[in-house]
PDB file of N, CA, C and O in Angstrom:
ATOM      1  N   UNK A   1      32.385  81.959 163.468  1.00  0.00           N
ATOM      2  CA  UNK A   1      31.018  82.458 163.534  1.00  0.00           C
ATOM      3  C   UNK A   1      30.657  82.588 165.018  1.00  0.00           C
ATOM      4  O   UNK A   1      30.918  81.688 165.815  1.00  0.00           O
ATOM      5  N   UNK A   2      30.055  83.721 165.367  1.00  0.00           N
ATOM      6  CA  UNK A   2      29.724  83.949 166.725  1.00  0.00           C
ATOM      7  C   UNK A   2      28.599  83.061 167.233  1.00  0.00           C
ATOM      8  O   UNK A   2      27.725  82.632 166.480  1.00  0.00           O
ATOM      9  N   UNK A   3      28.649  82.804 168.513  1.00  0.00           N
ATOM     10  CA  UNK A   3      27.617  81.960 169.086  1.00  0.00           C
ATOM     11  C   UNK A   3      26.203  82.507 168.842  1.00  0.00           C
ATOM     12  O   UNK A   3      25.955  83.703 168.993  1.00  0.00           O
ATOM     13  N   UNK A   4      25.334  81.662 168.484  1.00  0.00           N
ATOM     14  CA  UNK A   4      23.921  82.033 168.251  1.00  0.00           C
ATOM     15  C   UNK A   4      23.675  82.451 166.755  1.00  0.00           C
ATOM     16  O   UNK A   4      22.535  82.675 166.349  1.00  0.00           O
ATOM     17  N   UNK A   5      24.750  82.545 165.978  1.00  0.00           N
ATOM     18  CA  UNK A   5      24.516  82.926 164.605  1.00  0.00           C
ATOM     19  C   UNK A   5      24.531  81.659 163.730  1.00  0.00           C
ATOM     20  O   UNK A   5      25.259  80.711 164.024  1.00  0.00           O
ATOM     21  N   UNK A   6      23.741  81.647 162.676  1.00  0.00           N
ATOM     22  CA  UNK A   6      23.775  80.546 161.773  1.00  0.00           C
ATOM     23  C   UNK A   6      24.056  81.061 160.349  1.00  0.00           C
ATOM     24  O   UNK A   6      23.893  82.246 160.058  1.00  0.00           O
ATOM     25  N   UNK A   7      24.465  80.174 159.508  1.00  0.00           N
ATOM     26  CA  UNK A   7      24.777  80.525 158.106  1.00  0.00           C
ATOM     27  C   UNK A   7      24.068  79.574 157.188  1.00  0.00           C
ATOM     28  O   UNK A   7      24.182  78.356 157.321  1.00  0.00           O
ATOM     29  N   UNK A   8      23.335  80.134 156.254  1.00  0.00           N
ATOM     30  CA  UNK A   8      22.700  79.263 155.246  1.00  0.00           C
ATOM     31  C   UNK A   8      23.759  78.523 154.506  1.00  0.00           C
ATOM     32  O   UNK A   8      24.865  79.033 154.328  1.00  0.00           O
ATOM     33  N   UNK A   9      23.453  77.332 154.067  1.00  0.00           N
ATOM     34  CA  UNK A   9      24.453  76.512 153.393  1.00  0.00           C
ATOM     35  C   UNK A   9      24.810  77.060 151.998  1.00  0.00           C
ATOM     36  O   UNK A   9      25.837  76.686 151.430  1.00  0.00           O
ATOM     37  N   UNK A  10      23.991  77.913 151.468  1.00  0.00           N
ATOM     38  CA  UNK A  10      24.310  78.408 150.142  1.00  0.00           C
ATOM     39  C   UNK A  10      24.849  79.878 150.171  1.00  0.00           C
ATOM     40  O   UNK A  10      24.813  80.580 149.160  1.00  0.00           O
ATOM     41  N   UNK A  11      25.323  80.296 151.302  1.00  0.00           N
ATOM     42  CA  UNK A  11      26.014  81.593 151.426  1.00  0.00           C
ATOM     43  C   UNK A  11      27.562  81.315 151.441  1.00  0.00           C
ATOM     44  O   UNK A  11      28.046  80.368 152.060  1.00  0.00           O
ATOM     45  N   UNK A  12      28.265  82.176 150.743  1.00  0.00           N
ATOM     46  CA  UNK A  12      29.703  81.984 150.687  1.00  0.00           C
ATOM     47  C   UNK A  12      30.335  82.398 151.951  1.00  0.00           C
ATOM     48  O   UNK A  12      29.910  83.377 152.564  1.00  0.00           O
ATOM     49  N   UNK A  13      31.359  81.676 152.383  1.00  0.00           N
ATOM     50  CA  UNK A  13      32.128  82.015 153.586  1.00  0.00           C
ATOM     51  C   UNK A  13      33.053  83.238 153.261  1.00  0.00           C
ATOM     52  O   UNK A  13      33.264  84.116 154.097  1.00  0.00           O
ATOM     53  N   UNK A  14      33.570  83.248 152.054  1.00  0.00           N
ATOM     54  CA  UNK A  14      34.407  84.370 151.581  1.00  0.00           C
ATOM     55  C   UNK A  14      33.565  85.120 150.511  1.00  0.00           C
ATOM     56  O   UNK A  14      33.444  84.663 149.374  1.00  0.00           O
ATOM     57  N   UNK A  15      33.024  86.207 150.879  1.00  0.00           N
ATOM     58  CA  UNK A  15      32.096  86.952 149.948  1.00  0.00           C
ATOM     59  C   UNK A  15      32.850  87.415 148.689  1.00  0.00           C
ATOM     60  O   UNK A  15      32.263  87.532 147.613  1.00  0.00           O
ATOM     61  N   UNK A  16      34.134  87.673 148.838  1.00  0.00           N
ATOM     62  CA  UNK A  16      34.931  88.137 147.672  1.00  0.00           C
ATOM     63  C   UNK A  16      34.981  87.109 146.581  1.00  0.00           C
ATOM     64  O   UNK A  16      35.279  87.448 145.435  1.00  0.00           O
ATOM     65  N   UNK A  17      34.703  85.878 146.888  1.00  0.00           N
ATOM     66  CA  UNK A  17      34.768  84.800 145.881  1.00  0.00           C
ATOM     67  C   UNK A  17      33.507  84.598 145.048  1.00  0.00           C
ATOM     68  O   UNK A  17      33.410  83.697 144.214  1.00  0.00           O
ATOM     69  N   UNK A  18      32.525  85.502 145.321  1.00  0.00           N
ATOM     70  CA  UNK A  18      31.221  85.329 144.588  1.00  0.00           C
ATOM     71  C   UNK A  18      31.369  85.329 143.072  1.00  0.00           C
ATOM     72  O   UNK A  18      30.780  84.475 142.410  1.00  0.00           O
ATOM     73  N   UNK A  19      32.124  86.244 142.505  1.00  0.00           N
ATOM     74  CA  UNK A  19      32.197  86.274 141.054  1.00  0.00           C
ATOM     75  C   UNK A  19      32.916  85.084 140.474  1.00  0.00           C
ATOM     76  O   UNK A  19      32.531  84.563 139.427  1.00  0.00           O
ATOM     77  N   UNK A  20      34.014  84.630 141.187  1.00  0.00           N
ATOM     78  CA  UNK A  20      34.733  83.422 140.789  1.00  0.00           C
ATOM     79  C   UNK A  20      33.830  82.208 140.820  1.00  0.00           C
ATOM     80  O   UNK A  20      33.860  81.368 139.920  1.00  0.00           O
ATOM     81  N   UNK A  21      33.021  82.126 141.871  1.00  0.00           N
ATOM     82  CA  UNK A  21      32.117  80.936 142.000  1.00  0.00           C
ATOM     83  C   UNK A  21      31.045  80.974 140.887  1.00  0.00           C
ATOM     84  O   UNK A  21      30.670  79.938 140.339  1.00  0.00           O
ATOM     85  N   UNK A  22      30.579  82.153 140.577  1.00  0.00           N
ATOM     86  CA  UNK A  22      29.545  82.270 139.493  1.00  0.00           C
ATOM     87  C   UNK A  22      30.180  81.894 138.168  1.00  0.00           C
ATOM     88  O   UNK A  22      29.551  81.218 137.354  1.00  0.00           O
ATOM     89  N   UNK A  23      31.432  82.325 137.934  1.00  0.00           N
ATOM     90  CA  UNK A  23      32.118  81.967 136.716  1.00  0.00           C
ATOM     91  C   UNK A  23      32.321  80.459 136.623  1.00  0.00           C
ATOM     92  O   UNK A  23      32.139  79.869 135.558  1.00  0.00           O
ATOM     93  N   UNK A  24      32.698  79.835 137.741  1.00  0.00           N
ATOM     94  CA  UNK A  24      32.913  78.417 137.777  1.00  0.00           C
ATOM     95  C   UNK A  24      31.601  77.694 137.433  1.00  0.00           C
ATOM     96  O   UNK A  24      31.623  76.694 136.715  1.00  0.00           O
ATOM     97  N   UNK A  25      30.475  78.181 137.930  1.00  0.00           N
ATOM     98  CA  UNK A  25      29.198  77.563 137.680  1.00  0.00           C
ATOM     99  C   UNK A  25      28.904  77.587 136.171  1.00  0.00           C
ATOM    100  O   UNK A  25      28.494  76.576 135.602  1.00  0.00           O
ATOM    101  N   UNK A  26      29.112  78.722 135.541  1.00  0.00           N
ATOM    102  CA  UNK A  26      28.899  78.784 134.070  1.00  0.00           C
ATOM    103  C   UNK A  26      29.856  77.927 133.295  1.00  0.00           C
ATOM    104  O   UNK A  26      29.466  77.341 132.285  1.00  0.00           O
ATOM    105  N   UNK A  27      31.073  77.831 133.713  1.00  0.00           N
ATOM    106  CA  UNK A  27      32.068  76.979 133.056  1.00  0.00           C
ATOM    107  C   UNK A  27      31.687  75.492 133.091  1.00  0.00           C
ATOM    108  O   UNK A  27      31.749  74.760 132.104  1.00  0.00           O
ATOM    109  N   UNK A  28      31.293  75.114 134.301  1.00  0.00           N
ATOM    110  CA  UNK A  28      30.910  73.693 134.494  1.00  0.00           C
ATOM    111  C   UNK A  28      29.614  73.366 133.708  1.00  0.00           C
ATOM    112  O   UNK A  28      29.501  72.299 133.103  1.00  0.00           O
ATOM    113  N   UNK A  29      28.669  74.277 133.730  1.00  0.00           N
ATOM    114  CA  UNK A  29      27.406  74.061 132.965  1.00  0.00           C
ATOM    115  C   UNK A  29      27.709  73.946 131.514  1.00  0.00           C
ATOM    116  O   UNK A  29      27.138  73.090 130.839  1.00  0.00           O
ATOM    117  N   UNK A  30      28.615  74.799 130.978  1.00  0.00           N
ATOM    118  CA  UNK A  30      28.962  74.707 129.615  1.00  0.00           C
ATOM    119  C   UNK A  30      29.646  73.409 129.227  1.00  0.00           C
ATOM    120  O   UNK A  30      29.383  72.850 128.162  1.00  0.00           O
ATOM    121  N   UNK A  31      30.519  72.937 130.094  1.00  0.00           N
ATOM    122  CA  UNK A  31      31.221  71.672 129.870  1.00  0.00           C
ATOM    123  C   UNK A  31      30.216  70.543 129.884  1.00  0.00           C
ATOM    124  O   UNK A  31      30.420  69.545 129.192  1.00  0.00           O
ATOM    125  N   UNK A  32      29.168  70.652 130.621  1.00  0.00           N
ATOM    126  CA  UNK A  32      28.129  69.575 130.660  1.00  0.00           C
ATOM    127  C   UNK A  32      27.097  69.720 129.611  1.00  0.00           C
ATOM    128  O   UNK A  32      26.270  68.828 129.423  1.00  0.00           O
ATOM    129  N   UNK A  33      27.116  70.858 128.894  1.00  0.00           N
ATOM    130  CA  UNK A  33      26.159  71.108 127.814  1.00  0.00           C
ATOM    131  C   UNK A  33      24.777  71.522 128.403  1.00  0.00           C
ATOM    132  O   UNK A  33      23.738  71.290 127.786  1.00  0.00           O
ATOM    133  N   UNK A  34      24.793  72.108 129.546  1.00  0.00           N
ATOM    134  CA  UNK A  34      23.591  72.593 130.267  1.00  0.00           C
ATOM    135  C   UNK A  34      23.486  74.106 130.143  1.00  0.00           C
ATOM    136  O   UNK A  34      24.443  74.811 130.463  1.00  0.00           O
ATOM    137  N   UNK A  35      22.326  74.635 129.678  1.00  0.00           N
ATOM    138  CA  UNK A  35      22.115  76.050 129.539  1.00  0.00           C
ATOM    139  C   UNK A  35      21.537  76.578 130.875  1.00  0.00           C
ATOM    140  O   UNK A  35      20.506  76.106 131.354  1.00  0.00           O
ATOM    141  N   UNK A  36      22.235  77.567 131.452  1.00  0.00           N
ATOM    142  CA  UNK A  36      21.776  78.219 132.696  1.00  0.00           C
ATOM    143  C   UNK A  36      20.799  79.305 132.299  1.00  0.00           C
ATOM    144  O   UNK A  36      21.069  80.101 131.400  1.00  0.00           O
ATOM    145  N   UNK A  37      19.661  79.331 132.974  1.00  0.00           N
ATOM    146  CA  UNK A  37      18.634  80.328 132.647  1.00  0.00           C
ATOM    147  C   UNK A  37      19.139  81.741 132.747  1.00  0.00           C
ATOM    148  O   UNK A  37      19.839  82.070 133.704  1.00  0.00           O
ATOM    149  N   UNK A  38      18.811  82.594 131.794  1.00  0.00           N
ATOM    150  CA  UNK A  38      19.273  84.002 131.759  1.00  0.00           C
ATOM    151  C   UNK A  38      18.644  84.788 132.926  1.00  0.00           C
ATOM    152  O   UNK A  38      19.264  85.705 133.464  1.00  0.00           O
ATOM    153  N   UNK A  39      17.412  84.421 133.310  1.00  0.00           N
ATOM    154  CA  UNK A  39      16.709  85.162 134.376  1.00  0.00           C
ATOM    155  C   UNK A  39      17.140  84.712 135.773  1.00  0.00           C
ATOM    156  O   UNK A  39      16.721  85.303 136.768  1.00  0.00           O
ATOM    157  N   UNK A  40      17.961  83.685 135.854  1.00  0.00           N
ATOM    158  CA  UNK A  40      18.414  83.215 137.136  1.00  0.00           C
ATOM    159  C   UNK A  40      17.461  82.288 137.871  1.00  0.00           C
ATOM    160  O   UNK A  40      17.762  81.835 138.975  1.00  0.00           O
ATOM    161  N   UNK A  41      16.307  82.004 137.265  1.00  0.00           N
ATOM    162  CA  UNK A  41      15.312  81.121 137.902  1.00  0.00           C
ATOM    163  C   UNK A  41      15.574  79.706 137.435  1.00  0.00           C
ATOM    164  O   UNK A  41      15.521  79.397 136.245  1.00  0.00           O
ATOM    165  N   UNK A  42      15.856  78.865 138.393  1.00  0.00           N
ATOM    166  CA  UNK A  42      16.202  77.431 138.094  1.00  0.00           C
ATOM    167  C   UNK A  42      14.998  76.555 138.227  1.00  0.00           C
ATOM    168  O   UNK A  42      15.152  75.343 138.076  1.00  0.00           O
ATOM    169  N   UNK A  43      13.861  77.023 138.485  1.00  0.00           N
ATOM    170  CA  UNK A  43      12.647  76.180 138.618  1.00  0.00           C
ATOM    171  C   UNK A  43      12.270  75.341 137.452  1.00  0.00           C
ATOM    172  O   UNK A  43      11.623  74.304 137.601  1.00  0.00           O
ATOM    173  N   UNK A  44      12.666  75.773 136.291  1.00  0.00           N
ATOM    174  CA  UNK A  44      12.381  75.053 135.048  1.00  0.00           C
ATOM    175  C   UNK A  44      13.418  74.002 134.684  1.00  0.00           C
ATOM    176  O   UNK A  44      13.248  73.202 133.765  1.00  0.00           O
ATOM    177  N   UNK A  45      14.468  74.045 135.430  1.00  0.00           N
ATOM    178  CA  UNK A  45      15.594  73.089 135.143  1.00  0.00           C
ATOM    179  C   UNK A  45      15.347  71.782 135.874  1.00  0.00           C
ATOM    180  O   UNK A  45      14.796  71.761 136.974  1.00  0.00           O
ATOM    181  N   UNK A  46      15.770  70.678 135.236  1.00  0.00           N
ATOM    182  CA  UNK A  46      15.628  69.373 135.851  1.00  0.00           C
ATOM    183  C   UNK A  46      16.580  69.294 137.037  1.00  0.00           C
ATOM    184  O   UNK A  46      17.702  69.799 136.998  1.00  0.00           O
ATOM    185  N   UNK A  47      16.085  68.627 138.117  1.00  0.00           N
ATOM    186  CA  UNK A  47      16.882  68.434 139.252  1.00  0.00           C
ATOM    187  C   UNK A  47      18.215  67.737 138.933  1.00  0.00           C
ATOM    188  O   UNK A  47      19.256  68.038 139.518  1.00  0.00           O
ATOM    189  N   UNK A  48      18.144  66.830 138.018  1.00  0.00           N
ATOM    190  CA  UNK A  48      19.303  66.045 137.550  1.00  0.00           C
ATOM    191  C   UNK A  48      20.408  67.042 137.064  1.00  0.00           C
ATOM    192  O   UNK A  48      21.589  66.899 137.380  1.00  0.00           O
ATOM    193  N   UNK A  49      19.954  68.050 136.284  1.00  0.00           N
ATOM    194  CA  UNK A  49      20.918  69.023 135.729  1.00  0.00           C
ATOM    195  C   UNK A  49      21.538  69.931 136.802  1.00  0.00           C
ATOM    196  O   UNK A  49      22.749  70.151 136.826  1.00  0.00           O
ATOM    197  N   UNK A  50      20.718  70.427 137.646  1.00  0.00           N
ATOM    198  CA  UNK A  50      21.275  71.286 138.725  1.00  0.00           C
ATOM    199  C   UNK A  50      22.162  70.500 139.664  1.00  0.00           C
ATOM    200  O   UNK A  50      23.159  71.014 140.171  1.00  0.00           O
ATOM    201  N   UNK A  51      21.791  69.234 139.898  1.00  0.00           N
ATOM    202  CA  UNK A  51      22.662  68.388 140.732  1.00  0.00           C
ATOM    203  C   UNK A  51      23.975  68.030 140.067  1.00  0.00           C
ATOM    204  O   UNK A  51      25.009  67.897 140.722  1.00  0.00           O
ATOM    205  N   UNK A  52      23.916  67.874 138.742  1.00  0.00           N
ATOM    206  CA  UNK A  52      25.171  67.601 138.008  1.00  0.00           C
ATOM    207  C   UNK A  52      26.091  68.835 138.057  1.00  0.00           C
ATOM    208  O   UNK A  52      27.301  68.686 138.228  1.00  0.00           O
ATOM    209  N   UNK A  53      25.549  70.016 137.915  1.00  0.00           N
ATOM    210  CA  UNK A  53      26.335  71.223 138.016  1.00  0.00           C
ATOM    211  C   UNK A  53      26.939  71.323 139.401  1.00  0.00           C
ATOM    212  O   UNK A  53      28.143  71.549 139.525  1.00  0.00           O
ATOM    213  N   UNK A  54      26.152  71.165 140.435  1.00  0.00           N
ATOM    214  CA  UNK A  54      26.660  71.224 141.819  1.00  0.00           C
ATOM    215  C   UNK A  54      27.698  70.215 142.112  1.00  0.00           C
ATOM    216  O   UNK A  54      28.711  70.536 142.734  1.00  0.00           O
ATOM    217  N   UNK A  55      27.487  68.967 141.678  1.00  0.00           N
ATOM    218  CA  UNK A  55      28.434  67.907 141.926  1.00  0.00           C
ATOM    219  C   UNK A  55      29.794  68.189 141.264  1.00  0.00           C
ATOM    220  O   UNK A  55      30.833  67.969 141.887  1.00  0.00           O
ATOM    221  N   UNK A  56      29.801  68.665 140.033  1.00  0.00           N
ATOM    222  CA  UNK A  56      31.002  68.988 139.290  1.00  0.00           C
ATOM    223  C   UNK A  56      31.713  70.154 139.914  1.00  0.00           C
ATOM    224  O   UNK A  56      32.941  70.143 140.002  1.00  0.00           O
ATOM    225  N   UNK A  57      30.968  71.189 140.364  1.00  0.00           N
ATOM    226  CA  UNK A  57      31.566  72.307 141.013  1.00  0.00           C
ATOM    227  C   UNK A  57      32.311  71.831 142.281  1.00  0.00           C
ATOM    228  O   UNK A  57      33.448  72.228 142.537  1.00  0.00           O
ATOM    229  N   UNK A  58      31.620  70.952 143.077  1.00  0.00           N
ATOM    230  CA  UNK A  58      32.271  70.487 144.275  1.00  0.00           C
ATOM    231  C   UNK A  58      33.555  69.768 143.977  1.00  0.00           C
ATOM    232  O   UNK A  58      34.555  69.977 144.665  1.00  0.00           O
ATOM    233  N   UNK A  59      33.555  68.895 142.932  1.00  0.00           N
ATOM    234  CA  UNK A  59      34.760  68.153 142.562  1.00  0.00           C
ATOM    235  C   UNK A  59      35.842  69.142 142.169  1.00  0.00           C
ATOM    236  O   UNK A  59      37.003  68.978 142.544  1.00  0.00           O
ATOM    237  N   UNK A  60      35.473  70.152 141.428  1.00  0.00           N
ATOM    238  CA  UNK A  60      36.502  71.117 140.990  1.00  0.00           C
ATOM    239  C   UNK A  60      37.090  71.922 142.149  1.00  0.00           C
ATOM    240  O   UNK A  60      38.289  72.198 142.180  1.00  0.00           O
ATOM    241  N   UNK A  61      36.197  72.310 143.138  1.00  0.00           N
ATOM    242  CA  UNK A  61      36.728  72.998 144.287  1.00  0.00           C
ATOM    243  C   UNK A  61      37.611  72.166 145.104  1.00  0.00           C
ATOM    244  O   UNK A  61      38.586  72.687 145.645  1.00  0.00           O
ATOM    245  N   UNK A  62      37.353  70.888 145.247  1.00  0.00           N
ATOM    246  CA  UNK A  62      38.186  69.972 145.990  1.00  0.00           C
ATOM    247  C   UNK A  62      39.511  69.854 145.233  1.00  0.00           C
ATOM    248  O   UNK A  62      40.564  69.884 145.870  1.00  0.00           O
ATOM    249  N   UNK A  63      39.505  69.728 143.972  1.00  0.00           N
ATOM    250  CA  UNK A  63      40.682  69.599 143.163  1.00  0.00           C
ATOM    251  C   UNK A  63      41.544  70.836 143.342  1.00  0.00           C
ATOM    252  O   UNK A  63      42.747  70.711 143.571  1.00  0.00           O
ATOM    253  N   UNK A  64      40.958  72.041 143.241  1.00  0.00           N
ATOM    254  CA  UNK A  64      41.719  73.299 143.413  1.00  0.00           C
ATOM    255  C   UNK A  64      42.315  73.356 144.798  1.00  0.00           C
ATOM    256  O   UNK A  64      43.479  73.732 144.936  1.00  0.00           O
ATOM    257  N   UNK A  65      41.594  73.010 145.803  1.00  0.00           N
ATOM    258  CA  UNK A  65      42.083  73.043 147.181  1.00  0.00           C
ATOM    259  C   UNK A  65      43.219  72.065 147.368  1.00  0.00           C
ATOM    260  O   UNK A  65      44.190  72.379 148.056  1.00  0.00           O
ATOM    261  N   UNK A  66      43.126  70.880 146.770  1.00  0.00           N
ATOM    262  CA  UNK A  66      44.187  69.849 146.884  1.00  0.00           C
ATOM    263  C   UNK A  66      45.479  70.343 146.191  1.00  0.00           C
ATOM    264  O   UNK A  66      46.584  70.129 146.689  1.00  0.00           O
ATOM    265  N   UNK A  67      45.313  70.995 145.051  1.00  0.00           N
ATOM    266  CA  UNK A  67      46.482  71.529 144.356  1.00  0.00           C
ATOM    267  C   UNK A  67      47.165  72.624 145.160  1.00  0.00           C
ATOM    268  O   UNK A  67      48.393  72.652 145.238  1.00  0.00           O
ATOM    269  N   UNK A  68      46.392  73.533 145.764  1.00  0.00           N
ATOM    270  CA  UNK A  68      46.930  74.578 146.623  1.00  0.00           C
ATOM    271  C   UNK A  68      47.659  74.020 147.786  1.00  0.00           C
ATOM    272  O   UNK A  68      48.738  74.498 148.137  1.00  0.00           O
ATOM    273  N   UNK A  69      47.095  73.011 148.400  1.00  0.00           N
ATOM    274  CA  UNK A  69      47.680  72.351 149.565  1.00  0.00           C
ATOM    275  C   UNK A  69      49.032  71.669 149.166  1.00  0.00           C
ATOM    276  O   UNK A  69      50.033  71.743 149.879  1.00  0.00           O
ATOM    277  N   UNK A  70      48.986  71.018 148.005  1.00  0.00           N
ATOM    278  CA  UNK A  70      50.195  70.340 147.584  1.00  0.00           C
ATOM    279  C   UNK A  70      51.381  71.323 147.302  1.00  0.00           C
ATOM    280  O   UNK A  70      52.551  71.013 147.523  1.00  0.00           O
ATOM    281  N   UNK A  71      51.002  72.485 146.816  1.00  0.00           N
ATOM    282  CA  UNK A  71      52.050  73.531 146.576  1.00  0.00           C
ATOM    283  C   UNK A  71      52.533  74.109 147.885  1.00  0.00           C
ATOM    284  O   UNK A  71      53.693  74.507 147.992  1.00  0.00           O
ATOM    285  N   UNK A  72      51.684  74.165 148.869  1.00  0.00           N
ATOM    286  CA  UNK A  72      52.012  74.786 150.118  1.00  0.00           C
ATOM    287  C   UNK A  72      52.898  73.918 150.961  1.00  0.00           C
ATOM    288  O   UNK A  72      53.757  74.439 151.673  1.00  0.00           O
ATOM    289  N   UNK A  73      52.728  72.605 150.916  1.00  0.00           N
ATOM    290  CA  UNK A  73      53.461  71.724 151.792  1.00  0.00           C
ATOM    291  C   UNK A  73      54.375  70.861 151.024  1.00  0.00           C
ATOM    292  O   UNK A  73      55.085  70.042 151.606  1.00  0.00           O
TER     293      UNK A  73
END
């Protein structure tokens, strides 16, 4: 990132991964039994639910990265 530029924490570094990340979000929510709002507005969801989705996504991403690293080295 160039000097003087900042990036919001919820923007993807690799924009091409947007659809895969969205799919992962829906998969994790389904596994947890949480219904994601059709209109995309999360204001009606409990913080506990959105946090659970985010936490599980993070764990899955770390797991995927570790598997890829293990195959690489």
